[in-house]
C-alpha positions in Angstrom: 0.0 0.0 0.0 1.5 3.4 -1.0 2.0 5.9 1.8 2.1 9.7 1.1 3.2 11.9 4.0 2.2 9.3 6.6 -1.2 8.8 5.0 -2.2 5.7 3.0 -3.5 6.4 -0.5 -6.7 4.4 0.2 -7.5 6.4 3.3 -6.9 9.6 1.4 -9.2 8.6 -1.4 -11.8 7.4 1.1 -11.6 10.7 3.0 -12.1 12.7 -0.2 -15.1 10.6 -1.2 -16.8 10.9 2.2 -16.7 14.7 2.0 -19.6 16.8 0.9 -18.8 16.9 -2.8 -20.7 17.0 -5.9 -19.6 16.5 -9.5 -18.7 19.6 -11.4 -21.2 20.1 -14.2 -19.2 21.5 -17.0 -19.3 21.2 -20.7 -20.4 17.8 -22.1 -20.2 17.0 -25.7 -19.8 14.3 -28.3 -16.7 13.5 -30.3 -16.3 12.6 -33.9 -16.5 9.0 -35.2 -13.4 6.8 -34.9 -13.3 3.9 -37.3 -16.9 4.4 -38.2 -18.2 4.1 -34.6 -19.0 7.1 -32.5 -17.2 7.4 -29.1 -19.1 9.6 -26.8 -16.7 11.9 -24.9 -17.6 13.4 -21.5 -15.9 16.6 -20.4 -16.1 18.1 -17.0 -14.3 21.5 -16.9 -14.8 24.1 -14.2 -13.0 26.8 -12.4 -13.6 27.6 -8.7 -12.4 29.9 -6.0 -11.9 28.0 -2.7 -11.9 29.8 0.7 -9.3 28.4 3.0 -8.1 29.6 6.4 -5.3 32.2 5.9 -2.5 33.2 8.2 -0.8 36.6 7.4 -2.5 36.6 4.0 -1.2 33.2 3.0 -3.1 29.9 2.7 -1.8 26.4 2.4 -3.0 23.2 0.7 -1.8 19.6 0.1 -1.6 18.3 -3.4 -1.5 14.5 -4.2 -1.2 12.4 -7.3 -1.7 8.7 -7.1 -1.2 6.4 -10.1 -3.5 3.5 -11.0 -2.8 0.6 -8.7 -4.0 -3.0 -9.0 -3.0 -5.6 -6.5 -4.3 -6.7 -3.1 -5.8 -3.2 -2.8 -7.0 -1.6 -6.0 -7.5 2.1 -6.4 -7.7 4.4 -9.4 -5.4 7.2 -10.5 -6.4 10.4 -8.8 -5.6 14.0 -8.1 -6.5 15.6 -4.8 -6.3 19.2 -3.5 -6.9 19.3 0.3 -6.8 21.9 3.0 -6.1 20.1 6.2 -8.1 17.0 6.0 -10.8 18.6 3.9 -10.8 17.8 0.2 -11.4 20.9 -1.9 -11.2 19.4 -5.4 -10.5 15.8 -6.4 -10.6 13.7 -9.6 -11.0 10.0 -9.8 -10.2 8.1 -13.0 -12.5 5.2 -12.2 -15.2 4.3 -9.8 -13.8 3.8 -6.2 -15.9 2.7 -3.2 -19.2 3.6 -4.9 -17.9 7.0 -5.9 -18.2 7.5 -9.7 -15.3 8.6 -11.7 -15.1 12.3 -12.5 -14.3 15.7 -11.1 -15.6 16.7 -7.7 -15.7 19.8 -5.5 -16.5 20.7 -1.9 -19.5 23.0 -2.6 -19.3 24.4 1.0 -15.8 25.8 0.5 -15.6 26.6 -3.2 -17.7 28.7 -5.6 -17.8 28.9 -9.4 -15.4 31.5 -10.9 -15.4 32.9 -14.5 -11.6 33.5 -14.4 -9.6 31.7 -17.1 -6.9 29.4 -15.7 -4.7 27.7 -18.3 -3.9 24.0 -17.8 -0.2 24.5 -18.4 3.0 23.9 -16.4 4.6 27.1 -17.6 6.3 28.9 -14.7 6.5 25.6 -12.7 9.5 23.4 -12.1 9.7 20.1 -14.0 10.0 17.3 -14.7 6.7 16.2 -13.1 7.1 14.5 -9.7 5.4 11.1 -9.5 6.6 10.1 -6.0 5.7 12.8 -3.6 2.7 14.7 -2.3 3.3 18.4 -1.7 2.4 21.0 0.8 2.0 24.4 -1.0 1.4 28.0 0.1 -0.5 30.6 -1.9 -1.4 34.2 -1.3 -5.1 34.5 -0.4 -7.8 32.1 -1.6 -7.1 29.4 -4.1 -8.1 29.6 -7.8 -8.5 26.0 -9.1 -9.4 24.7 -12.5 -10.2 21.0 -12.8 -10.8 19.2 -16.0 -11.6 15.5 -16.7 -12.2 14.0 -20.2 -13.2 10.4 -20.7 -14.6 7.9 -23.2 -14.3 4.2 -23.8 -10.6 4.7 -24.7 -9.6 6.1 -21.4 -9.6 9.0 -18.9 -7.4 12.0 -18.8 -7.5 14.9 -16.3 -5.7 18.0 -15.0 -5.9 20.3 -12.0 -4.2 23.7 -12.0 -3.9 25.7 -8.7 -3.2 29.4 -8.6 -3.3 32.2 -6.1 -6.6 34.0 -6.4 -4.9 37.3 -5.3 -2.1 37.2 -7.8 -3.2 34.6 -10.4 0.4 33.2 -10.3 0.7 29.4 -10.8 1.4 27.3 -7.7 0.9 23.8 -8.9 -0.4 21.6 -11.8 -1.2 17.9 -11.7 -2.2 15.6 -14.5 -3.3 12.1 -15.3 -2.9 10.7 -18.8 -5.0 8.0 -20.4 -2.7 5.2 -19.1 -3.2 6.3 -15.5 0.3 7.8 -15.3 0.8 11.4 -14.3 2.5 13.7 -11.9 2.8 17.1 -10.3 4.5 20.3 -11.4 5.1 22.7 -8.5 6.4 26.2 -7.8 8.9 27.1 -5.1 6.0 27.7 -2.8 5.6 23.9 -2.5 7.7 21.4 -0.5 7.5 17.6 -0.8 6.0 15.7 2.1 8.4 13.1 3.6 
């Protein structure tokens, strides 16, 4: 069982699922035909501002990526943005413990925003880290864009986190169609041991 910052991945996913979250309702559309058969593509793409406790104008959050794991304990690839033990935004690449795959948000702590947030790692250190969870700091509230795209061929997703006050990038996580992914982070993030 994989352990991130002293917390098992399964307990982290279970904690995110138990939270009051609802799926983002974003754009949904069809895709063109592949090999004369239509593959329906589902897209969930939303941007939110999340209120988190601040100390001296700064807030913190934890950012996790877990890859697809099959073995004695099976869990899907996921991305999680948490404040303390509260999940703000999370993405599951497959159904896990009766939680459908998709993009989810804590509606009590986050509200819809119309600000454009690019899903780009520009301005963040690379290559992407696949081994660590991170604790990050931002100025003010968090501006988060979460996007998941799936069809019968697979699932891909990204989460970009920025400071709402400055709009500067803090972190970006992604999952590709194979379940691999990683995290790009700014200097405001430190790996959890």
